[in-house]
C-alpha positions as CSV (number, residue, x, y, z in Angstrom):
1,M,4.2,13.0,3.0
2,L,4.1,9.3,2.2
3,F,6.5,6.8,3.5
4,R,9.0,5.3,1.0
5,S,9.5,1.6,1.4
6,G,12.7,1.0,-0.5
7,C,13.7,-2.2,-2.2
8,V,13.8,-4.6,0.9
9,A,10.2,-4.3,2.1
10,P,7.5,-6.6,0.8
11,V,5.1,-3.9,-0.4
12,G,2.7,-4.3,-3.3
13,A,-0.1,-2.6,-5.2
14,W,-2.6,-3.8,-7.8
15,A,-4.9,-1.5,-9.8
16,R,-7.6,-2.5,-12.3
17,I,-10.9,-1.5,-13.8
18,E,-14.0,-3.3,-12.5
19,D,-17.5,-2.3,-13.6
20,G,-16.2,1.0,-14.9
21,L,-14.5,1.9,-11.6
22,L,-10.8,2.0,-10.7
23,R,-10.0,-0.4,-7.9
24,I,-6.7,-0.1,-6.1
25,E,-5.4,-2.6,-3.5
26,G,-2.2,-2.2,-1.4
27,V,-0.5,-4.6,0.9
28,V,2.5,-4.5,3.2
29,L,3.8,-7.8,4.7
30,D,6.3,-8.6,7.4
31,R,9.4,-10.5,6.5
32,D,7.9,-14.0,6.6
33,G,4.5,-13.0,5.3
34,R,2.6,-13.8,8.6
35,K,1.5,-10.2,9.2
36,R,-0.4,-8.6,6.4
37,L,-1.8,-5.1,6.2
38,L,-4.3,-4.6,3.4
39,A,-6.1,-1.5,2.1
40,E,-8.5,-1.0,-0.9
41,R,-10.3,1.9,-2.6
42,K,-12.6,2.3,-5.5
43,G,-13.5,5.4,-7.5
44,A,-13.9,7.1,-10.8
45,F,-11.4,6.2,-13.5
46,T,-9.6,9.5,-14.0
47,L,-6.0,10.5,-13.5
48,E,-6.9,12.7,-10.6
49,S,-8.9,10.1,-8.8
50,A,-6.2,7.4,-9.5
51,T,-3.7,9.6,-7.7
52,A,-6.1,10.3,-4.8
53,L,-7.1,6.7,-4.4
54,G,-3.5,5.6,-4.4
55,A,-2.7,8.1,-1.7
56,E,-5.7,7.0,0.4
57,V,-4.6,3.4,0.2
58,A,-1.1,4.4,1.3
59,Q,-2.4,6.6,4.2
60,E,-4.6,3.7,5.4
61,L,-1.7,1.3,5.4
62,L,0.4,3.8,7.3
63,A,-2.4,4.4,9.8
64,H,-2.4,0.6,10.5
65,G,1.3,0.4,11.1
66,A,3.0,0.0,7.7
67,A,5.8,2.4,8.6
68,E,6.7,0.4,11.7
69,L,6.5,-2.9,9.9
70,I,8.8,-1.6,7.1
71,A,11.2,-0.2,9.7
72,T,11.4,-3.6,11.4
73,I,12.2,-5.2,8.0
74,R,14.9,-2.6,7.3
75,E,16.5,-3.1,10.7
76,S,16.6,-6.9,10.2
77,T,18.4,-6.6,6.8
78,T,21.3,-4.3,8.0
């Protein structure tokens, strides 16, 4: 299961086609933008691969501490 960031966390994603491949980038930032977690995947441009690539980007961000970073942001806004 993927972590949901909500509306207070600085989380972003960008997807585009480059050289016939789908490229997806994801980022999670801390509140002031000093800490940045980045992940990227490239693959075939199909609906199935787009879903899988997006999930892989999210899993990599989570593996590098995105959930903890988002939790800290949530705690500071309540």
